Structure formats: structure tokens, C-alpha cells
ZADO-1210 file (C-alpha; in nm, 4 decimals, padded with zeros to 6 digits):
<atoms>
<atom x="-01.2487" y="-00.3342" z="00.2155" code="UNK" pos="1"/>
<atom x="-00.9700" y="-00.4254" z="00.0283" code="UNK" pos="2"/>
<atom x="-00.6526" y="-00.5483" z="00.1555" code="UNK" pos="3"/>
<atom x="-00.3566" y="-00.3229" z="00.1199" code="UNK" pos="4"/>
<atom x="-00.1125" y="-00.3306" z="-00.1602" code="UNK" pos="5"/>
<atom x="00.2057" y="-00.4886" z="-00.0809" code="UNK" pos="6"/>
<atom x="00.4765" y="-00.5417" z="-00.3060" code="UNK" pos="7"/>
<atom x="00.6461" y="-00.9355" z="-00.3189" code="UNK" pos="8"/>
<atom x="00.8493" y="-01.1331" z="-00.5665" code="UNK" pos="9"/>
<atom x="00.5674" y="-01.3649" z="-00.5431" code="UNK" pos="10"/>
<atom x="00.3246" y="-01.1271" z="-00.6754" code="UNK" pos="11"/>
<atom x="00.1444" y="-01.2219" z="-01.0460" code="UNK" pos="12"/>
<atom x="-00.1642" y="-01.1923" z="-01.2236" code="UNK" pos="13"/>
<atom x="-00.4126" y="-01.4982" z="-01.1680" code="UNK" pos="14"/>
<atom x="-00.7569" y="-01.4706" z="-01.3185" code="UNK" pos="15"/>
<atom x="-01.0073" y="-01.7468" z="-01.4065" code="UNK" pos="16"/>
<atom x="-00.9678" y="-01.6675" z="-01.7394" code="UNK" pos="17"/>
<atom x="-00.5818" y="-01.7746" z="-01.6978" code="UNK" pos="18"/>
<atom x="-00.6951" y="-02.0737" z="-01.5442" code="UNK" pos="19"/>
<atom x="-00.9261" y="-02.1434" z="-01.8371" code="UNK" pos="20"/>
<atom x="-00.6645" y="-02.1093" z="-02.0735" code="UNK" pos="21"/>
<atom x="-00.4367" y="-02.3525" z="-01.9062" code="UNK" pos="22"/>
<atom x="-00.7619" y="-02.5815" z="-01.8966" code="UNK" pos="23"/>
<atom x="-00.8012" y="-02.5962" z="-02.2622" code="UNK" pos="24"/>
<atom x="-00.4490" y="-02.6010" z="-02.3246" code="UNK" pos="25"/>
<atom x="-00.4253" y="-02.9446" z="-02.1076" code="UNK" pos="26"/>
<atom x="-00.7538" y="-03.0766" z="-02.2444" code="UNK" pos="27"/>
<atom x="-00.5986" y="-03.0445" z="-02.6121" code="UNK" pos="28"/>
<atom x="-00.2751" y="-03.2438" z="-02.4455" code="UNK" pos="29"/>
<atom x="-00.4893" y="-03.4979" z="-02.3573" code="UNK" pos="30"/>
<atom x="-00.6703" y="-03.5366" z="-02.6556" code="UNK" pos="31"/>
<atom x="-00.3618" y="-03.5641" z="-02.8359" code="UNK" pos="32"/>
<atom x="-00.2047" y="-03.8650" z="-02.5726" code="UNK" pos="33"/>
<atom x="-00.5571" y="-04.0129" z="-02.6359" code="UNK" pos="34"/>
<atom x="-00.6144" y="-04.0089" z="-03.0369" code="UNK" pos="35"/>
<atom x="-00.2684" y="-03.8821" z="-03.1289" code="UNK" pos="36"/>
<atom x="00.0099" y="-04.0971" z="-03.3215" code="UNK" pos="37"/>
<atom x="00.2851" y="-04.0077" z="-03.1258" code="UNK" pos="38"/>
<atom x="00.6006" y="-04.1799" z="-03.1890" code="UNK" pos="39"/>
<atom x="00.8258" y="-04.1543" z="-02.9053" code="UNK" pos="40"/>
<atom x="01.1335" y="-04.3638" z="-02.8131" code="UNK" pos="41"/>
<atom x="01.1641" y="-04.5104" z="-02.4056" code="UNK" pos="42"/>
<atom x="01.3049" y="-04.2158" z="-02.2596" code="UNK" pos="43"/>
<atom x="01.0682" y="-03.9592" z="-02.4030" code="UNK" pos="44"/>
<atom x="00.7542" y="-04.1700" z="-02.2814" code="UNK" pos="45"/>
<atom x="00.9093" y="-04.1783" z="-01.9541" code="UNK" pos="46"/>
<atom x="00.9721" y="-03.8158" z="-01.9433" code="UNK" pos="47"/>
<atom x="00.6159" y="-03.7859" z="-02.0341" code="UNK" pos="48"/>
<atom x="00.4879" y="-03.9572" z="-01.7774" code="UNK" pos="49"/>
<atom x="00.7001" y="-03.8208" z="-01.5029" code="UNK" pos="50"/>
<atom x="00.6056" y="-03.4592" z="-01.6455" code="UNK" pos="51"/>
<atom x="00.2423" y="-03.5399" z="-01.6138" code="UNK" pos="52"/>
<atom x="00.2349" y="-03.6550" z="-01.2610" code="UNK" pos="53"/>
<atom x="00.4331" y="-03.3394" z="-01.1700" code="UNK" pos="54"/>
<atom x="00.1408" y="-03.1549" z="-01.3232" code="UNK" pos="55"/>
<atom x="-00.1211" y="-03.3407" z="-01.1200" code="UNK" pos="56"/>
<atom x="00.0852" y="-03.2568" z="-00.7889" code="UNK" pos="57"/>
<atom x="00.1142" y="-02.9038" z="-00.9040" code="UNK" pos="58"/>
<atom x="-00.2866" y="-02.8774" z="-01.0020" code="UNK" pos="59"/>
<atom x="-00.3794" y="-03.0809" z="-00.6865" code="UNK" pos="60"/>
<atom x="-00.1396" y="-02.8080" z="-00.4771" code="UNK" pos="61"/>
<atom x="-00.2693" y="-02.4935" z="-00.6686" code="UNK" pos="62"/>
<atom x="-00.6595" y="-02.5959" z="-00.5598" code="UNK" pos="63"/>
<atom x="-00.5556" y="-02.6043" z="-00.2160" code="UNK" pos="64"/>
<atom x="-00.3487" y="-02.2618" z="-00.2288" code="UNK" pos="65"/>
<atom x="-00.6643" y="-02.1249" z="-00.3929" code="UNK" pos="66"/>
<atom x="-00.9018" y="-02.2643" z="-00.1305" code="UNK" pos="67"/>
<atom x="-00.7150" y="-02.1417" z="00.1565" code="UNK" pos="68"/>
<atom x="-00.6667" y="-01.8008" z="-00.0250" code="UNK" pos="69"/>
<atom x="-01.0790" y="-01.7881" z="-00.0421" code="UNK" pos="70"/>
<atom x="-01.0556" y="-01.8442" z="00.3247" code="UNK" pos="71"/>
<atom x="-00.8296" y="-01.5703" z="00.3867" code="UNK" pos="72"/>
<atom x="-01.0496" y="-01.3343" z="00.1758" code="UNK" pos="73"/>
<atom x="-01.3428" y="-01.4010" z="00.4146" code="UNK" pos="74"/>
<atom x="-01.5204" y="-01.0534" z="00.5073" code="UNK" pos="75"/>
<atom x="-01.4512" y="-01.1630" z="00.8916" code="UNK" pos="76"/>
<atom x="-01.0878" y="-01.2236" z="00.8007" code="UNK" pos="77"/>
<atom x="-00.9984" y="-00.8856" z="00.6441" code="UNK" pos="78"/>
<atom x="-01.1694" y="-00.6920" z="00.8699" code="UNK" pos="79"/>
<atom x="-00.9919" y="-00.8448" z="01.1605" code="UNK" pos="80"/>
<atom x="-00.6832" y="-00.8466" z="00.9504" code="UNK" pos="81"/>
<atom x="-00.6985" y="-00.4834" z="00.9069" code="UNK" pos="82"/>
<atom x="-00.7545" y="-00.4009" z="01.2592" code="UNK" pos="83"/>
<atom x="-00.4500" y="-00.5562" z="01.3346" code="UNK" pos="84"/>
<atom x="-00.2300" y="-00.4439" z="01.0454" code="UNK" pos="85"/>
<atom x="-00.4063" y="-00.0705" z="01.1530" code="UNK" pos="86"/>
<atom x="-00.2633" y="-00.1589" z="01.5071" code="UNK" pos="87"/>
<atom x="00.0941" y="-00.2479" z="01.3629" code="UNK" pos="88"/>
<atom x="00.1080" y="00.1048" z="01.1794" code="UNK" pos="89"/>
<atom x="00.0105" y="00.3193" z="01.4501" code="UNK" pos="90"/>
<atom x="00.2830" y="00.0872" z="01.6716" code="UNK" pos="91"/>
<atom x="00.5620" y="00.1650" z="01.4400" code="UNK" pos="92"/>
<atom x="00.4224" y="00.5725" z="01.4099" code="UNK" pos="93"/>
<atom x="00.4253" y="00.5988" z="01.7754" code="UNK" pos="94"/>
<atom x="00.7672" y="00.3956" z="01.7888" code="UNK" pos="95"/>
<atom x="00.9591" y="00.6530" z="01.5303" code="UNK" pos="96"/>
<atom x="00.7818" y="00.9402" z="01.7311" code="UNK" pos="97"/>
<atom x="00.8975" y="00.8566" z="02.0590" code="UNK" pos="98"/>
<atom x="01.1921" y="00.6285" z="02.0052" code="UNK" pos="99"/>
<atom x="01.0831" y="00.4192" z="02.2742" code="UNK" pos="100"/>
<atom x="00.9132" y="00.0527" z="02.2184" code="UNK" pos="101"/>
<atom x="00.5477" y="00.0811" z="02.3651" code="UNK" pos="102"/>
<atom x="00.5957" y="-00.2044" z="02.5659" code="UNK" pos="103"/>
<atom x="01.0066" y="-00.3635" z="02.5919" code="UNK" pos="104"/>
<atom x="00.8582" y="-00.6427" z="02.7949" code="UNK" pos="105"/>
<atom x="00.6271" y="-00.7585" z="02.5136" code="UNK" pos="106"/>
<atom x="00.9372" y="-00.7075" z="02.2433" code="UNK" pos="107"/>
<atom x="01.1542" y="-00.9141" z="02.4154" code="UNK" pos="108"/>
<atom x="00.9074" y="-01.2166" z="02.5226" code="UNK" pos="109"/>
<atom x="00.8014" y="-01.2120" z="02.1319" code="UNK" pos="110"/>
<atom x="01.1465" y="-01.2327" z="02.0101" code="UNK" pos="111"/>
<atom x="01.2692" y="-01.5051" z="02.2305" code="UNK" pos="112"/>
<atom x="00.9499" y="-01.7282" z="02.1183" code="UNK" pos="113"/>
<atom x="01.0226" y="-01.6569" z="01.7730" code="UNK" pos="114"/>
<atom x="01.3780" y="-01.7934" z="01.7730" code="UNK" pos="115"/>
<atom x="01.2911" y="-02.0401" z="02.1263" code="UNK" pos="116"/>
<atom x="00.9557" y="-02.1524" z="02.0995" code="UNK" pos="117"/>
<atom x="00.8160" y="-02.3623" z="02.3730" code="UNK" pos="118"/>
<atom x="00.9475" y="-02.7690" z="02.3299" code="UNK" pos="119"/>
<atom x="00.7471" y="-03.0639" z="02.3609" code="UNK" pos="120"/>
<atom x="00.7576" y="-03.2858" z="02.6772" code="UNK" pos="121"/>
<atom x="00.6226" y="-03.6321" z="02.7678" code="UNK" pos="122"/>
<atom x="00.4645" y="-03.4818" z="03.0534" code="UNK" pos="123"/>
<atom x="00.2200" y="-03.2766" z="02.7950" code="UNK" pos="124"/>
<atom x="-00.1122" y="-03.3447" z="02.7528" code="UNK" pos="125"/>
<atom x="-00.2253" y="-03.3585" z="02.3771" code="UNK" pos="126"/>
<atom x="-00.4085" y="-03.0147" z="02.3911" code="UNK" pos="127"/>
<atom x="-00.1070" y="-02.8541" z="02.5415" code="UNK" pos="128"/>
<atom x="00.1141" y="-03.0645" z="02.2830" code="UNK" pos="129"/>
<atom x="-00.0875" y="-02.9358" z="01.9934" code="UNK" pos="130"/>
<atom x="-00.0843" y="-02.6218" z="02.1129" code="UNK" pos="131"/>
<atom x="00.3119" y="-02.5664" z="02.1291" code="UNK" pos="132"/>
<atom x="00.3000" y="-02.7384" z="01.7752" code="UNK" pos="133"/>
<atom x="00.1185" y="-02.4507" z="01.6430" code="UNK" pos="134"/>
<atom x="00.3187" y="-02.1603" z="01.8137" code="UNK" pos="135"/>
<atom x="00.6252" y="-02.3237" z="01.6853" code="UNK" pos="136"/>
<atom x="00.5041" y="-02.3146" z="01.2943" code="UNK" pos="137"/>
<atom x="00.3662" y="-01.9854" z="01.3693" code="UNK" pos="138"/>
<atom x="00.7336" y="-01.8678" z="01.5374" code="UNK" pos="139"/>
<atom x="00.8965" y="-02.0016" z="01.2186" code="UNK" pos="140"/>
<atom x="00.6266" y="-01.7935" z="01.0039" code="UNK" pos="141"/>
<atom x="00.7212" y="-01.4431" z="01.1570" code="UNK" pos="142"/>
<atom x="01.0706" y="-01.4956" z="01.1835" code="UNK" pos="143"/>
<atom x="01.0969" y="-01.5839" z="00.8142" code="UNK" pos="144"/>
<atom x="00.9135" y="-01.2319" z="00.7312" code="UNK" pos="145"/>
<atom x="01.1702" y="-00.9542" z="00.6550" code="UNK" pos="146"/>
<atom x="01.3865" y="-00.8515" z="00.9274" code="UNK" pos="147"/>
<atom x="01.1501" y="-00.5504" z="00.9605" code="UNK" pos="148"/>
<atom x="00.8635" y="-00.7640" z="00.9347" code="UNK" pos="149"/>
<atom x="00.9769" y="-00.9410" z="01.2354" code="UNK" pos="150"/>
<atom x="01.0476" y="-00.6448" z="01.4257" code="UNK" pos="151"/>
<atom x="00.7451" y="-00.4903" z="01.3763" code="UNK" pos="152"/>
<atom x="00.5382" y="-00.7808" z="01.4636" code="UNK" pos="153"/>
<atom x="00.7179" y="-00.8406" z="01.7930" code="UNK" pos="154"/>
<atom x="00.6379" y="-00.4658" z="01.8701" code="UNK" pos="155"/>
<atom x="00.2966" y="-00.4713" z="01.7770" code="UNK" pos="156"/>
<atom x="00.1481" y="-00.8059" z="01.8961" code="UNK" pos="157"/>
<atom x="00.1610" y="-00.9352" z="02.2871" code="UNK" pos="158"/>
<atom x="00.1795" y="-01.2925" z="02.2453" code="UNK" pos="159"/>
<atom x="-00.1559" y="-01.3927" z="02.3381" code="UNK" pos="160"/>
<atom x="-00.3043" y="-01.1726" z="02.0303" code="UNK" pos="161"/>
<atom x="-00.1304" y="-01.4526" z="01.8217" code="UNK" pos="162"/>
<atom x="-00.1516" y="-01.7631" z="01.9484" code="UNK" pos="163"/>
<atom x="-00.3447" y="-02.0459" z="01.7974" code="UNK" pos="164"/>
<atom x="-00.6183" y="-02.0220" z="02.0470" code="UNK" pos="165"/>
<atom x="-00.7274" y="-01.6721" z="01.9980" code="UNK" pos="166"/>
<atom x="-00.6378" y="-01.5978" z="01.6446" code="UNK" pos="167"/>
<atom x="-00.7492" y="-01.7973" z="01.3664" code="UNK" pos="168"/>
<atom x="-00.5149" y="-01.9616" z="01.1018" code="UNK" pos="169"/>
<atom x="-00.6640" y="-01.7394" z="00.8211" code="UNK" pos="170"/>
<atom x="-00.6325" y="-01.4223" z="01.0107" code="UNK" pos="171"/>
<atom x="-00.2993" y="-01.5022" z="01.1230" code="UNK" pos="172"/>
<atom x="-00.1899" y="-01.5940" z="00.7537" code="UNK" pos="173"/>
<atom x="-00.3648" y="-01.2594" z="00.6666" code="UNK" pos="174"/>
<atom x="-00.1449" y="-01.0797" z="00.8550" code="UNK" pos="175"/>
<atom x="00.1231" y="-01.2492" z="00.7644" code="UNK" pos="176"/>
<atom x="00.0862" y="-01.1985" z="00.4269" code="UNK" pos="177"/>
<atom x="00.0456" y="-00.7932" z="00.4094" code="UNK" pos="178"/>
<atom x="00.2880" y="-00.7281" z="00.7102" code="UNK" pos="179"/>
<atom x="00.5848" y="-00.7736" z="00.5682" code="UNK" pos="180"/>
<atom x="00.7555" y="-00.5276" z="00.3659" code="UNK" pos="181"/>
<atom x="01.0740" y="-00.5411" z="00.1254" code="UNK" pos="182"/>
<atom x="01.1523" y="-00.1911" z="00.2094" code="UNK" pos="183"/>
<atom x="01.4514" y="-00.1352" z="00.4724" code="UNK" pos="184"/>
<atom x="01.4000" y="00.0804" z="00.7750" code="UNK" pos="185"/>
<atom x="01.6541" y="00.2007" z="01.0426" code="UNK" pos="186"/>
<atom x="01.4939" y="00.1468" z="01.3477" code="UNK" pos="187"/>
<atom x="01.5380" y="00.3840" z="01.6760" code="UNK" pos="188"/>
<atom x="01.8320" y="00.2719" z="01.8830" code="UNK" pos="189"/>
<atom x="01.6098" y="00.1139" z="02.1369" code="UNK" pos="190"/>
<atom x="01.5311" y="-00.1580" z="01.9515" code="UNK" pos="191"/>
<atom x="01.9076" y="-00.2766" z="01.8476" code="UNK" pos="192"/>
<atom x="02.0424" y="-00.2408" z="02.2059" code="UNK" pos="193"/>
<atom x="01.7320" y="-00.4676" z="02.3204" code="UNK" pos="194"/>
<atom x="01.8603" y="-00.7132" z="02.0177" code="UNK" pos="195"/>
<atom x="02.2014" y="-00.6617" z="02.0862" code="UNK" pos="196"/>
<atom x="02.1500" y="-00.7432" z="02.4490" code="UNK" pos="197"/>
<atom x="01.9108" y="-01.0911" z="02.3643" code="UNK" pos="198"/>
<atom x="02.2312" y="-01.1822" z="02.1419" code="UNK" pos="199"/>
<atom x="02.4300" y="-01.1771" z="02.4628" code="UNK" pos="200"/>
<atom x="02.2166" y="-01.3696" z="02.6952" code="UNK" pos="201"/>
<atom x="02.0329" y="-01.7030" z="02.7433" code="UNK" pos="202"/>
<atom x="01.8280" y="-01.8117" z="02.5878" code="UNK" pos="203"/>
<atom x="01.9163" y="-01.6735" z="02.2573" code="UNK" pos="204"/>
<atom x="02.3034" y="-01.6714" z="02.3124" code="UNK" pos="205"/>
<atom x="02.3859" y="-01.9850" z="02.1244" code="UNK" pos="206"/>
<atom x="02.0973" y="-01.9695" z="01.8536" code="UNK" pos="207"/>
<atom x="02.2099" y="-01.9696" z="01.4830" code="UNK" pos="208"/>
<atom x="01.8782" y="-01.8685" z="01.3520" code="UNK" pos="209"/>
<atom x="01.8772" y="-01.5041" z="01.5720" code="UNK" pos="210"/>
<atom x="02.2517" y="-01.4650" z="01.4804" code="UNK" pos="211"/>
<atom x="02.1676" y="-01.4765" z="01.1018" code="UNK" pos="212"/>
<atom x="01.8779" y="-01.2572" z="01.2068" code="UNK" pos="213"/>
<atom x="02.0647" y="-00.9839" z="01.3844" code="UNK" pos="214"/>
<atom x="02.3091" y="-01.0042" z="01.0599" code="UNK" pos="215"/>
<atom x="01.9885" y="-00.9507" z="00.8705" code="UNK" pos="216"/>
<atom x="01.8591" y="-00.6719" z="01.0830" code="UNK" pos="217"/>
<atom x="02.2139" y="-00.4955" z="01.0603" code="UNK" pos="218"/>
<atom x="02.2190" y="-00.5468" z="00.6748" code="UNK" pos="219"/>
<atom x="01.8550" y="-00.3994" z="00.6325" code="UNK" pos="220"/>
<atom x="01.9372" y="-00.1024" z="00.8550" code="UNK" pos="221"/>
<atom x="02.2871" y="-00.0330" z="00.6176" code="UNK" pos="222"/>
<atom x="02.0329" y="-00.0486" z="00.2756" code="UNK" pos="223"/>
<atom x="01.8027" y="00.2161" z="00.4343" code="UNK" pos="224"/>
<atom x="02.1174" y="00.4345" z="00.5081" code="UNK" pos="225"/>
<atom x="02.2259" y="00.3938" z="00.1607" code="UNK" pos="226"/>
<atom x="01.9519" y="00.4254" z="00.0223" code="UNK" pos="227"/>
<atom x="01.8739" y="00.7579" z="00.2008" code="UNK" pos="228"/>
<atom x="02.2394" y="00.8666" z="00.1121" code="UNK" pos="229"/>
<atom x="02.1806" y="00.7775" z="-00.2522" code="UNK" pos="230"/>
<atom x="01.8258" y="00.9764" z="-00.3083" code="UNK" pos="231"/>
<atom x="02.0478" y="01.2900" z="-00.1210" code="UNK" pos="232"/>
<atom x="02.3193" y="01.2224" z="-00.3706" code="UNK" pos="233"/>
<atom x="02.1025" y="01.1784" z="-00.7119" code="UNK" pos="234"/>
<atom x="01.8951" y="01.5065" z="-00.6492" code="UNK" pos="235"/>
<atom x="01.9322" y="01.7841" z="-00.9009" code="UNK" pos="236"/>
<atom x="02.0475" y="02.0834" z="-00.7286" code="UNK" pos="237"/>
<atom x="01.7459" y="02.3695" z="-00.7239" code="UNK" pos="238"/>
<atom x="01.6809" y="02.6630" z="-00.5222" code="UNK" pos="239"/>
<atom x="01.4007" y="02.7276" z="-00.3242" code="UNK" pos="240"/>
<atom x="01.2807" y="03.0201" z="-00.1271" code="UNK" pos="241"/>
<atom x="01.2365" y="02.9362" z="00.2136" code="UNK" pos="242"/>
<atom x="00.9848" y="03.1219" z="00.4343" code="UNK" pos="243"/>
<atom x="01.1060" y="03.3477" z="00.7487" code="UNK" pos="244"/>
<atom x="00.9989" y="03.2109" z="01.1021" code="UNK" pos="245"/>
<atom x="00.9945" y="03.4886" z="01.3702" code="UNK" pos="246"/>
<atom x="00.9667" y="03.5373" z="01.7377" code="UNK" pos="247"/>
<atom x="00.7804" y="03.2410" z="01.9592" code="UNK" pos="248"/>
<atom x="00.7702" y="02.9921" z="01.6451" code="UNK" pos="249"/>
<atom x="01.1241" y="02.9616" z="01.7328" code="UNK" pos="250"/>
<atom x="01.1298" y="02.8872" z="02.1198" code="UNK" pos="251"/>
<atom x="01.0792" y="02.5393" z="02.0916" code="UNK" pos="252"/>
<atom x="01.3176" y="02.3012" z="01.8335" code="UNK" pos="253"/>
<atom x="01.1774" y="01.9679" z="01.7893" code="UNK" pos="254"/>
<atom x="01.3092" y="01.7969" z="01.4910" code="UNK" pos="255"/>
<atom x="01.6001" y="01.8301" z="01.2423" code="UNK" pos="256"/>
<atom x="01.6009" y="01.6628" z="00.9326" code="UNK" pos="257"/>
<atom x="01.8792" y="01.6529" z="00.6058" code="UNK" pos="258"/>
<atom x="01.6105" y="01.7396" z="00.3189" code="UNK" pos="259"/>
<atom x="01.7210" y="01.6689" z="-00.0351" code="UNK" pos="260"/>
<atom x="01.5211" y="01.9887" z="-00.2399" code="UNK" pos="261"/>
<atom x="01.3476" y="01.6840" z="-00.4218" code="UNK" pos="262"/>
<atom x="01.1123" y="01.6694" z="-00.0959" code="UNK" pos="263"/>
<atom x="01.1196" y="02.0230" z="00.0092" code="UNK" pos="264"/>
<atom x="00.7834" y="02.1063" z="-00.1959" code="UNK" pos="265"/>
<atom x="00.6290" y="01.8747" z="00.0194" code="UNK" pos="266"/>
<atom x="00.7726" y="01.9945" z="00.3477" code="UNK" pos="267"/>
<atom x="00.6597" y="02.3512" z="00.2575" code="UNK" pos="268"/>
<atom x="00.3024" y="02.2613" z="00.2111" code="UNK" pos="269"/>
<atom x="00.2569" y="02.1694" z="00.5846" code="UNK" pos="270"/>
<atom x="00.3726" y="02.5274" z="00.6766" code="UNK" pos="271"/>
<atom x="00.1035" y="02.7669" z="00.5470" code="UNK" pos="272"/>
<atom x="-00.1920" y="02.6066" z="00.7964" code="UNK" pos="273"/>
<atom x="00.0932" y="02.5991" z="01.0883" code="UNK" pos="274"/>
<atom x="-00.0260" y="02.7776" z="01.4003" code="UNK" pos="275"/>
<atom x="00.2006" y="02.6034" z="01.5881" code="UNK" pos="276"/>
<atom x="00.4693" y="02.7287" z="01.8416" code="UNK" pos="277"/>
<atom x="00.6507" y="02.4355" z="01.7683" code="UNK" pos="278"/>
<atom x="00.9648" y="02.4223" z="01.4654" code="UNK" pos="279"/>
<atom x="01.1928" y="02.1868" z="01.3191" code="UNK" pos="280"/>
<atom x="01.5236" y="02.2725" z="01.1619" code="UNK" pos="281"/>
<atom x="01.6025" y="02.1664" z="00.8101" code="UNK" pos="282"/>
<atom x="01.9345" y="02.1226" z="00.6590" code="UNK" pos="283"/>
<atom x="01.8929" y="02.1545" z="00.3086" code="UNK" pos="284"/>
<atom x="02.1554" y="02.1039" z="00.0173" code="UNK" pos="285"/>
<atom x="02.1501" y="02.3716" z="-00.2593" code="UNK" pos="286"/>
<atom x="02.4035" y="02.3847" z="-00.5443" code="UNK" pos="287"/>
<atom x="02.7246" y="02.4145" z="-00.3610" code="UNK" pos="288"/>
<atom x="02.6129" y="02.4600" z="-00.0251" code="UNK" pos="289"/>
<atom x="02.4355" y="02.3840" z="00.2877" code="UNK" pos="290"/>
<atom x="02.1112" y="02.5684" z="00.3807" code="UNK" pos="291"/>
<atom x="02.0387" y="02.5863" z="00.7465" code="UNK" pos="292"/>
<atom x="01.6832" y="02.7205" z="00.8212" code="UNK" pos="293"/>
<atom x="01.4158" y="02.6952" z="01.0702" code="UNK" pos="294"/>
<atom x="01.0230" y="02.6691" z="00.9830" code="UNK" pos="295"/>
<atom x="00.7388" y="02.6529" z="01.1999" code="UNK" pos="296"/>
<atom x="00.5964" y="02.3355" z="01.1423" code="UNK" pos="297"/>
<atom x="00.3097" y="02.1533" z="01.3725" code="UNK" pos="298"/>
<atom x="00.5021" y="01.8396" z="01.5798" code="UNK" pos="299"/>
<atom x="00.2865" y="01.5665" z="01.4116" code="UNK" pos="300"/>
<atom x="00.3068" y="01.6598" z="01.0680" code="UNK" pos="301"/>
<atom x="00.6938" y="01.6913" z="01.1243" code="UNK" pos="302"/>
<atom x="00.7392" y="01.3152" z="01.2612" code="UNK" pos="303"/>
<atom x="00.4803" y="01.1834" z="01.0296" code="UNK" pos="304"/>
<atom x="00.6688" y="01.3930" z="00.7277" code="UNK" pos="305"/>
<atom x="01.0205" y="01.2477" z="00.8400" code="UNK" pos="306"/>
<atom x="00.9020" y="00.9039" z="00.8824" code="UNK" pos="307"/>
<atom x="00.6971" y="00.9173" z="00.5246" code="UNK" pos="308"/>
<atom x="01.0012" y="01.0435" z="00.3598" code="UNK" pos="309"/>
<atom x="01.2740" y="00.8267" z="00.5457" code="UNK" pos="310"/>
<atom x="01.4789" y="01.1390" z="00.6022" code="UNK" pos="311"/>
<atom x="01.7623" y="01.0948" z="00.8134" code="UNK" pos="312"/>
<atom x="01.7524" y="01.3204" z="01.2001" code="UNK" pos="313"/>
<atom x="02.0462" y="01.4795" z="01.1886" code="UNK" pos="314"/>
<atom x="02.0082" y="01.6778" z="01.5316" code="UNK" pos="315"/>
<atom x="01.7258" y="01.6414" z="01.8131" code="UNK" pos="316"/>
<atom x="01.7282" y="01.8613" z="02.1009" code="UNK" pos="317"/>
<atom x="01.4414" y="01.6787" z="02.2525" code="UNK" pos="318"/>
<atom x="01.5472" y="01.2962" z="02.2533" code="UNK" pos="319"/>
<atom x="01.1652" y="01.1917" z="02.3222" code="UNK" pos="320"/>
<atom x="01.0942" y="01.3635" z="01.9488" code="UNK" pos="321"/>
<atom x="01.3587" y="01.1447" z="01.7775" code="UNK" pos="322"/>
</atoms>
């Protein structure tokens, strides 16, 4: 099973042939240094020596990183990591569908651990001291994800799942690598309410790291809002025929989306197979007006479409469907 594709600023092509090309080039430099008649002044020799030492350090570091990468790509690591990533995706879908954290206590406990991990005590035994050290290291890794990555982790995994006694380093590294996302999100209101409450109480009230985290969370939400607004504003006006809905299909209004015309085609594809009595309200910008229509679409399909398309909900008669 291949790991999921994740965009990253550090992503680049690394291959054996690429490394082989570097090896050939460095070997050529070695031959020149060994047999060439270099005429350099003192400063140039000093610079060359410093550069060669730095190159040796980088080569050693690269070898270590490749070794760790191989560990993370072992079949068992990938299987376990994919299972955890799948669980996280399921949690996010449920959170978006219900607007409620599956386990608010877990979310709170995780956030507190990330930003106030356990400190050492002189009374700790060596195993306890080591476990606390690893918890602090993992907490730092998690809180250094994007704000949305940190929120996802806090909501998805109970602390014992990512504890060093339970989850191997290789699997932990795998999940950290592929869980993160650079796409900003706007979370349900409950998430922000819990975070704001934690910021006003101990033990996180005086944490500068947590304050910076909240700033980043709010910035991410604002970026997501602007991205949604930009999509709507930049959409070319088009006209569409919208299917009419009669009778019992209009009895239950589940959700409402502000739908730009560029995404309407995808939504209407969900309409023909519908036998559901549930409906959604669509507000669709068309030319110089806004059209409001009701069409019948299965609730699960509507929720998934809204989540995948990052469409803002503008009305909701049922708070459990936000």
C-alpha cells in the first residue's frame, strides 16, 4: 500500500541515480584535490577545508535520514500507519457531519499534553523519566504540525495510542509525515470554543506556545474563509437548469450551501440516483442575481460534497447536521 500523497515544502525528487551523480562529481573533486595542481591562497584553502568538512557532515546526516526513511517504509509500519490515518480521516468526516467532537475529553487532554507535557521529577525511576522524555519530544512534534494537523491529532487519537510504549517511533514518524496538510480549514464552532476555554484556564493560560498556536489557528480559519470567498468571486457566471423537487422530498431540509456555478455540475451528479426524502437548500450565484433552489440529495452525499468542496454552510435548520 502506497502512502498518501501529501504536498510539502520539503518534497523533492530523491533517487539512487541522483545520488550516483553526486558521487561521481565528488569523486572527481577528490581526484583533483589529490593529483591536481591547485594554486590557491591561504583563505581559499581554509574555505575549501571548511566546505569539505561540512560536506562530510551532510553526507553522514543524509545516510542517517535514508536509514530512518527505510524504517518508516517497512510494510508493517505502513499498514499500521495507514490504519491510523484512516481513523483520523473518519474522525474528521464525523466531526464535520455532526459539528461535535467525538470525545471532547480526549481532545482536551491531548491539547494539554501537547503544550504542557509531563516534567521530570527527582523521584522518577529511569523508565518513567525516559517515557516522560519521549512524551515531551512527541508533543513537540505534534504541536509543530500545521494548526489543522495538531487539531486533527488531538481529536483523533487518545493519548495511549501515541504513547511511546504503544506506538513505535517509525509508525509515529509515518503518521506525522502524512497527517499534516497545508490546506487551511474552518472547524466546527465547538473546536474553537474548547480552545478558547483552555486559553483562559490553567494549565495553558500562561503558555506562550499555546497563545501562538491559537493565533495560527485563527489565521488558518481566516485563510480558509478567504479561499472560499475567492473561489466564489472568481467564478465565471453561467446558467444552469436545476431539477425541480416536489412532494415529500421537501419535507426535511438538512443543509444549505453557497454553491459557485463551477461546482454545481458535481453536485447535480448526486441528484439522479437519489431516493431520499431529505433535501438541501442551495444558494447559487448566477449572473447578476442569487438563485435559491431546493433539490433532493441523500444526506451523507450532501455532507461529503460540502466537506470535500469546502463549501460554506449558510443555513442549517438541524444543528446536528452542521
